[in-house]
C-alpha positions in Angstrom: -28.3 1.2 10.4 -29.4 1.0 14.0 -26.0 0.7 15.5 -22.6 1.7 14.1 -19.8 -0.4 15.8 -17.1 1.8 14.2 -18.1 4.8 16.2 -17.8 2.7 19.4 -14.8 0.5 18.8 -12.6 -0.1 15.8 -8.9 -0.3 14.7 -6.9 2.9 14.4 -3.5 1.5 13.3 -1.0 -1.2 13.7 2.7 -1.3 14.6 4.7 -4.5 13.8 8.4 -4.1 13.9 11.7 -5.4 15.1 13.2 -2.6 17.3 16.8 -1.9 18.1 16.2 1.8 18.8 13.6 3.7 20.8 10.1 3.7 19.4 7.5 6.3 20.3 3.9 5.6 19.8 1.7 8.7 19.3 -1.6 9.8 21.0 -4.5 7.5 20.4 -7.7 6.5 22.2 -6.0 3.3 23.4 -2.8 1.4 22.5 -2.4 -2.3 23.2 1.2 -3.3 22.6 2.6 -6.7 22.9 6.4 -7.2 23.6 6.6 -10.5 21.6 10.3 -11.0 22.1 13.2 -9.3 23.8 13.1 -6.7 26.6 12.0 -3.1 26.5 12.1 -0.2 28.9 8.8 1.6 29.5 8.6 4.4 32.0 11.7 3.0 33.8 10.1 -0.4 34.1 11.4 -3.5 32.3 8.9 -5.1 30.0 9.9 -8.6 28.9 8.6 -11.0 26.3 4.9 -11.6 26.8 4.2 -8.3 28.6 1.6 -5.8 27.4 1.7 -2.0 27.5 -1.7 -0.4 27.6 -2.7 3.3 27.5 -3.6 6.2 25.2 -0.1 7.3 24.5 2.1 8.9 23.7 4.8 6.7 25.2 8.2 5.4 24.3 9.6 1.8 24.3 13.3 1.6 24.5 14.9 -1.8 23.7 17.3 -3.2 26.3 18.0 -5.9 23.8 16.8 -6.5 20.2 13.0 -7.0 20.5 9.9 -7.3 18.4 6.9 -5.1 19.1 3.4 -5.9 17.9 0.7 -3.4 18.8 -2.7 -2.1 17.8 -4.4 1.3 18.4 -8.1 1.2 19.1 -10.4 4.2 18.5 -14.0 5.0 19.3 -16.0 5.9 22.3 -15.4 2.7 24.2 -11.6 2.7 23.5 -11.5 6.3 24.6 -13.2 5.5 27.9 -10.7 2.7 28.6 -7.8 4.9 27.6 -8.9 7.7 29.9 -9.0 5.2 32.8 -5.4 4.3 32.0 -4.2 7.9 31.5 -0.7 7.1 32.8 -0.6 3.7 31.1 -0.3 0.2 32.4 2.3 -2.5 32.1 0.2 -5.7 32.2 1.2 -9.3 32.9 0.4 -11.3 29.8 -0.1 -14.4 32.0 -3.2 -12.9 33.5 -4.8 -12.3 30.1 -3.3 -15.1 28.0 -5.7 -14.6 25.1 -4.6 -11.0 24.5 -1.5 -11.8 22.5 -3.5 -13.9 20.0 -6.2 -11.2 19.7 -3.6 -8.5 19.0 -2.1 -10.7 16.3 -5.5 -11.3 14.8 -6.3 -7.6 14.8 -3.0 -6.8 13.1 -3.9 -9.0 10.1 -5.0 -7.4 6.9 -8.3 -8.1 5.1 -10.7 -8.1 8.1 -14.1 -6.5 7.6 -15.2 -3.7 9.8 -17.5 -5.9 11.9 -14.8 -8.5 12.4 -12.4 -5.8 13.6 -15.0 -4.5 16.1 -15.8 -8.0 17.4 -12.1 -8.8 17.9 -11.4 -5.5 19.5 -14.2 -5.9 22.0 -13.0 -9.4 22.8 -9.5 -7.9 23.4 -10.9 -5.4 25.8 -12.8 -8.1 27.7 -9.6 -10.1 27.9 -7.6 -7.1 29.1 -10.1 -6.7 32.0 -8.1 -9.4 33.7 -4.8 -7.6 33.3 -2.6 -7.5 36.3 -0.5 -4.4 36.8 2.4 -6.4 38.3 4.0 -8.5 35.6 5.4 -11.7 37.1 8.8 -12.8 36.0 9.2 -15.8 33.6 9.8 -19.1 35.3 13.4 -20.4 34.9 12.1 -23.0 32.4 10.4 -20.5 30.1 13.2 -18.0 30.4 15.7 -20.7 29.4 13.5 -21.9 26.5 13.1 -18.4 25.1 16.8 -17.7 25.4 17.6 -21.1 23.7 15.3 -20.2 20.8 16.8 -16.8 20.3 20.3 -18.1 20.5 19.8 -21.1 18.1 16.7 -20.4 16.0 18.6 -21.1 12.8 19.7 -24.5 13.8 16.9 -25.7 16.0 14.8 -28.4 14.5 11.7 -28.0 16.6 10.1 -28.1 20.0 11.1 -31.8 20.5 14.8 -30.9 20.3 14.3 -27.9 22.5 12.4 -29.9 25.2 15.1 -32.6 25.1 17.8 -30.0 25.6 15.9 -28.6 28.6 15.2 -32.0 30.1 11.4 -31.8 30.1 8.7 -33.4 28.1 7.4 -31.6 25.0 3.9 -31.4 26.4 5.0 -29.8 29.7 7.2 -27.2 27.9 4.3 -26.3 25.5 1.8 -26.0 28.4 4.0 -23.8 30.6 5.4 -21.7 27.8 2.0 -21.0 26.4 0.6 -20.0 29.8 3.4 -17.5 30.4 4.1 -16.2 26.9 0.7 -16.3 25.3 2.0 -18.5 22.5 3.5 -21.9 22.0 7.3 -22.5 21.7 6.8 -23.3 18.0 5.0 -20.0 17.4 7.7 -18.1 19.3 10.4 -19.9 17.2 8.6 -18.8 14.0 8.3 -15.2 15.3 12.0 -15.1 16.1 12.9 -16.5 12.7 10.7 -14.0 10.9 12.2 -11.2 12.9 15.7 -12.2 11.6 14.3 -12.6 8.1 12.8 -9.1 8.1 16.2 -7.8 9.1 17.9 -9.6 6.2 15.3 -8.6 3.6 15.6 -5.0 4.6 19.4 -4.8 4.7 20.9 -7.6 2.6 20.7 -8.7 -1.0 20.7 -12.4 -0.3 18.5 -14.7 -2.3 15.4 -16.0 -0.6 17.0 -19.5 -0.5 19.9 -18.1 1.5 17.7 -16.1 3.8 15.5 -19.2 4.4 18.7 -21.2 5.3 20.1 -18.4 7.6 16.8 -18.2 9.5 16.1 -21.9 10.0 13.4 -22.5 7.3 13.6 -25.7 5.4 13.5 -23.9 2.0 12.5 -20.8 0.1 9.0 -22.0 -0.8 8.2 -22.8 2.8 9.7 -19.5 4.0 7.6 -17.6 1.6 4.4 -19.3 2.7 5.1 -18.7 6.4 6.2 -15.1 5.7 3.0 -14.3 3.7 0.8 -16.0 6.3 2.3 -14.1 9.2 2.9 -10.7 7.7 0.3 -10.4 5.0 2.8 -9.8 2.3 5.4 -11.7 0.3 9.2 -11.4 1.1 9.7 -9.6 -2.2 7.0 -7.0 -1.4 8.5 -6.5 2.1 11.9 -6.0 0.6 10.7 -3.4 -1.8 8.8 -1.5 0.9 11.4 -1.6 3.7 14.8 -2.0 2.0 17.5 0.2 3.6 15.1 2.5 5.5 17.4 2.4 8.6 21.1 1.9 9.2 22.2 -1.6 8.6 22.5 -3.7 11.8 25.5 -5.8 12.6 25.7 -9.2 10.8 23.8 -12.1 12.3 26.3 -14.7 13.7 25.2 -17.2 11.0 26.0 -14.7 8.3 29.6 -14.7 9.2 29.8 -18.4 8.3 29.0 -17.6 4.7 32.4 -16.1 4.4 34.4 -18.7 6.2 
């Protein structure tokens, strides 16, 4: 072998979790962490949905509201060089490197070969070279769309309904939302639904049909397909692995309707 990519740049680990309590990420050559929903506090700075935290770690993310964190650690000589240049860490604007969120999500998937991981990791570093250290606030439209999705993900039929509620065309909403959040409103809606589903799988004994209904999926079969596609495991496996590993959170608002 003339050149070994793994010694230069490869994947060290993945964190993919809904967070309600502080999460500390340990020392690595380089962390690339996406705040995919909610708001976190990082080094006394507020990091909202779409922001990226970069650096070698260790560092702590403290949720200011329930949030989801998706991150990858990169290791190897190239990752180490980038991490050393970001010794104190960096809060990056996801708008300035819009492809980073998708690359992080791809790296977090299971089943990639070593060469695929290295290629994606290198593409991620190239994308992050455009990172801006001053995250810009979300526009009122995108902030309102994200809030509406989080407040009504179980009853929202889709992006068409959301755009009508906000008084804009679907095309305009998708374009602006994707530019600022690094994903479409539909992808964000799915992520929020899955965040709620993970909570129910870990802390409740509801059937998959009930969980699908509570989280806005059209049925258990569709829910299982989406869950497997996005997490790499079935809901049943996730439940076995993560059931009751942390204190049970407060019931979701839609859960209370089950007992009315």
